[in-house]
Each structure stands twice: as structure tokens, then as C-alpha cells.
Short mmCIF file of the C-alpha atoms (twelve columns), coordinates in Angstrom:
data_MODEL
# 
_entry.id   MODEL 
# 
loop_
_atom_site.group_PDB 
_atom_site.id 
_atom_site.type_symbol 
_atom_site.label_atom_id 
_atom_site.label_alt_id 
_atom_site.label_comp_id 
_atom_site.label_asym_id 
_atom_site.label_seq_id 
_atom_site.Cartn_x 
_atom_site.Cartn_y 
_atom_site.Cartn_z 
_atom_site.pdbx_PDB_model_num 
ATOM 1   C CA . MET A 1   114.313 126.416 96.851  1 
ATOM 2   C CA . LEU A 2   111.454 125.867 99.311  1 
ATOM 3   C CA . THR A 3   107.859 125.727 98.108  1 
ATOM 4   C CA . ASP A 4   104.607 126.191 100.034 1 
ATOM 5   C CA . LEU A 5   104.264 122.409 100.071 1 
ATOM 6   C CA . ASP A 6   107.675 122.044 101.744 1 
ATOM 7   C CA . ALA A 7   106.445 124.284 104.557 1 
ATOM 8   C CA . VAL A 8   103.581 121.947 105.451 1 
ATOM 9   C CA . ARG A 9   105.371 118.624 105.072 1 
ATOM 10  C CA . PRO A 10  106.353 116.891 108.309 1 
ATOM 11  C CA . GLU A 11  110.106 117.029 108.912 1 
ATOM 12  C CA . TRP A 12  110.416 113.239 108.646 1 
ATOM 13  C CA . HIS A 13  108.991 113.278 105.070 1 
ATOM 14  C CA . SER A 14  112.365 113.857 103.412 1 
ATOM 15  C CA . GLU A 15  113.610 110.548 104.845 1 
ATOM 16  C CA . ALA A 16  110.567 108.529 103.639 1 
ATOM 17  C CA . ARG A 17  111.270 105.705 101.186 1 
ATOM 18  C CA . CYS A 18  108.084 106.599 99.365  1 
ATOM 19  C CA . SER A 19  109.103 110.195 98.645  1 
ATOM 20  C CA . GLY A 20  108.324 110.786 94.965  1 
ATOM 21  C CA . ARG A 21  106.360 107.541 94.677  1 
ATOM 22  C CA . SER A 22  102.820 108.839 95.085  1 
ATOM 23  C CA . GLU A 23  101.542 106.558 92.302  1 
ATOM 24  C CA . LEU A 24  102.437 103.601 94.529  1 
ATOM 25  C CA . MET A 25  101.091 105.034 97.785  1 
ATOM 26  C CA . PHE A 26  97.834  106.485 96.379  1 
ATOM 27  C CA . GLY A 27  95.692  104.694 93.833  1 
ATOM 28  C CA . PRO A 28  93.788  106.239 90.981  1 
ATOM 29  C CA . ILE A 29  90.078  107.094 91.241  1 
ATOM 30  C CA . GLY A 30  88.071  104.004 90.382  1 
ATOM 31  C CA . GLU A 31  90.918  101.588 91.107  1 
ATOM 32  C CA . GLN A 32  89.649  97.991  91.032  1 
ATOM 33  C CA . PRO A 33  89.904  95.983  94.283  1 
ATOM 34  C CA . VAL A 34  92.480  93.467  92.972  1 
ATOM 35  C CA . ALA A 35  94.681  96.281  91.579  1 
ATOM 36  C CA . ARG A 36  94.330  98.163  94.901  1 
ATOM 37  C CA . ARG A 37  95.397  95.137  96.959  1 
ATOM 38  C CA . THR A 38  98.394  94.518  94.664  1 
ATOM 39  C CA . ARG A 39  99.479  98.169  94.785  1 
ATOM 40  C CA . GLU A 40  98.959  98.437  98.554  1 
ATOM 41  C CA . ASN A 41  100.970 95.256  99.137  1 
ATOM 42  C CA . ARG A 42  103.892 96.754  97.144  1 
ATOM 43  C CA . ALA A 43  103.543 100.029 99.080  1 
ATOM 44  C CA . LYS A 44  103.478 98.212  102.428 1 
ATOM 45  C CA . ALA A 45  106.656 96.342  101.485 1 
ATOM 46  C CA . LEU A 46  108.316 99.725  100.992 1 
ATOM 47  C CA . CYS A 47  106.977 100.852 104.413 1 
ATOM 48  C CA . ASP A 48  108.530 97.754  105.971 1 
ATOM 49  C CA . ILE A 49  112.028 99.024  105.143 1 
ATOM 50  C CA . CYS A 50  111.285 102.695 105.709 1 
ATOM 51  C CA . PRO A 51  113.111 104.408 108.606 1 
ATOM 52  C CA . VAL A 52  110.175 106.778 109.259 1 
ATOM 53  C CA . SER A 53  107.291 104.325 109.081 1 
ATOM 54  C CA . ASP A 54  106.237 104.863 112.704 1 
ATOM 55  C CA . PRO A 55  105.943 108.669 112.569 1 
ATOM 56  C CA . CYS A 56  104.279 108.373 109.170 1 
ATOM 57  C CA . ARG A 57  101.586 106.025 110.575 1 
ATOM 58  C CA . GLU A 58  101.104 108.228 113.604 1 
ATOM 59  C CA . TYR A 59  100.734 111.296 111.371 1 
ATOM 60  C CA . ALA A 60  98.056  109.618 109.251 1 
ATOM 61  C CA . LEU A 61  96.135  108.444 112.332 1 
ATOM 62  C CA . ALA A 62  96.392  111.778 114.147 1 
ATOM 63  C CA . ASN A 63  95.271  113.725 111.090 1 
ATOM 64  C CA . ARG A 64  92.551  111.224 110.110 1 
ATOM 65  C CA . ILE A 65  93.923  110.742 106.621 1 
ATOM 66  C CA . HIS A 66  91.742  108.270 104.752 1 
ATOM 67  C CA . ASP A 67  93.575  107.895 101.459 1 
ATOM 68  C CA . GLY A 68  96.704  106.010 100.523 1 
ATOM 69  C CA . VAL A 69  99.156  103.829 102.413 1 
ATOM 70  C CA . TRP A 70  100.752 105.544 105.432 1 
ATOM 71  C CA . GLY A 71  103.269 103.820 107.701 1 
ATOM 72  C CA . GLY A 72  102.306 100.396 106.431 1 
ATOM 73  C CA . LEU A 73  98.551  100.811 106.921 1 
ATOM 74  C CA . GLY A 74  96.247  100.712 103.945 1 
ATOM 75  C CA . VAL A 75  92.927  102.475 103.760 1 
ATOM 76  C CA . ALA A 76  90.884  99.583  105.138 1 
ATOM 77  C CA . GLN A 77  93.203  99.230  108.135 1 
ATOM 78  C CA . ARG A 78  92.822  102.745 109.456 1 
ATOM 79  C CA . PRO A 79  90.005  103.592 111.870 1 
ATOM 80  C CA . GLY A 80  87.179  105.616 110.370 1 
ATOM 81  C CA . SER A 81  88.056  104.937 106.752 1 
ATOM 82  C CA . ARG A 82  85.227  104.902 104.244 1 
ATOM 83  C CA . LEU A 83  86.387  101.517 102.909 1 
ATOM 84  C CA . ARG A 84  86.419  100.054 106.425 1 
ATOM 85  C CA . ARG A 85  82.870  101.365 107.103 1 
ATOM 86  C CA . ASN A 86  81.600  99.997  103.785 1 
ATOM 87  C CA . ARG A 87  83.020  96.532  104.535 1 
ATOM 88  C CA . ARG A 88  81.534  96.625  108.038 1 
ATOM 89  C CA . ASP A 89  78.148  97.723  106.716 1 
ATOM 90  C CA . ARG A 90  78.119  95.011  104.036 1 
ATOM 91  C CA . ALA A 91  79.080  92.396  106.629 1 
ATOM 92  C CA . ALA A 92  76.105  93.425  108.769 1 
ATOM 93  C CA . LEU A 93  73.642  92.565  105.988 1 
ATOM 94  C CA . PRO A 94  71.710  89.294  106.171 1 
ATOM 95  C CA . THR A 95  73.442  86.361  104.495 1 
ATOM 96  C CA . SER A 96  71.767  84.225  101.817 1 
ATOM 97  C CA . SER A 97  70.622  81.840  104.602 1 
ATOM 98  C CA . GLY A 98  68.796  84.728  106.271 1 
ATOM 99  C CA . SER A 99  71.103  84.914  109.277 1 
ATOM 100 C CA . TRP A 100 73.038  88.089  110.115 1 
ATOM 101 C CA . ALA A 101 76.778  88.229  109.568 1 
ATOM 102 C CA . ASP A 102 79.082  89.420  112.317 1 
ATOM 103 C CA . PRO A 103 80.152  93.001  111.406 1 
ATOM 104 C CA . ARG A 104 83.649  92.600  112.829 1 
# 
């Protein structure tokens, strides 16, 4: 039986190793940084053995998806992500010595 969700899923989705594992690929609201890194590392290990990791990553980048782990890339690794911008912005603040940090 097909659902509306099945109609919008990319065709490679059924082959994804993470299918049915959304708790691993997407963290809860308010997830602490250490817990996020641990969960994302486990998710990325699953992506490493996934036969559709490349199209998954391309899908997330093309559709500007900013949540979860897609094709082995966590939130902070994808261009335009809120987490990436926040880290860049914090890095651009003056350090305790008064000098400016490199935002890269």
C-alpha cells in the first residue's frame, strides 16, 4: 500500500541503510552538543556502508536540507546550515586577548 509520503520519497530511499532509523539520523529538539556529536558519528558510520550515500548527500545539498545526517554529512558540514553559520559567527568575535579569530 502506497502512502502520500511514498510518492515524495526519492527512489533510492528504499535502499538506504537508515530507512526506519530517523532517531539516529535526526536528533531531538534541544539535543546537547556532546550527544549530537555521538549520534552523528554513529549515523555517519551507517552512511559509510550505505549503497545510496552519494545520491542521499546530493539530494540534501540540492534541496538545502539543514537537519539531520544525509549521505555522511552532518548539519555543520553542509553549506548554509544554521549550526555552521553560528560557529562561523562565534569564531569572528574578538578573543579574550582582544584579537579577532579567523572565521574559517
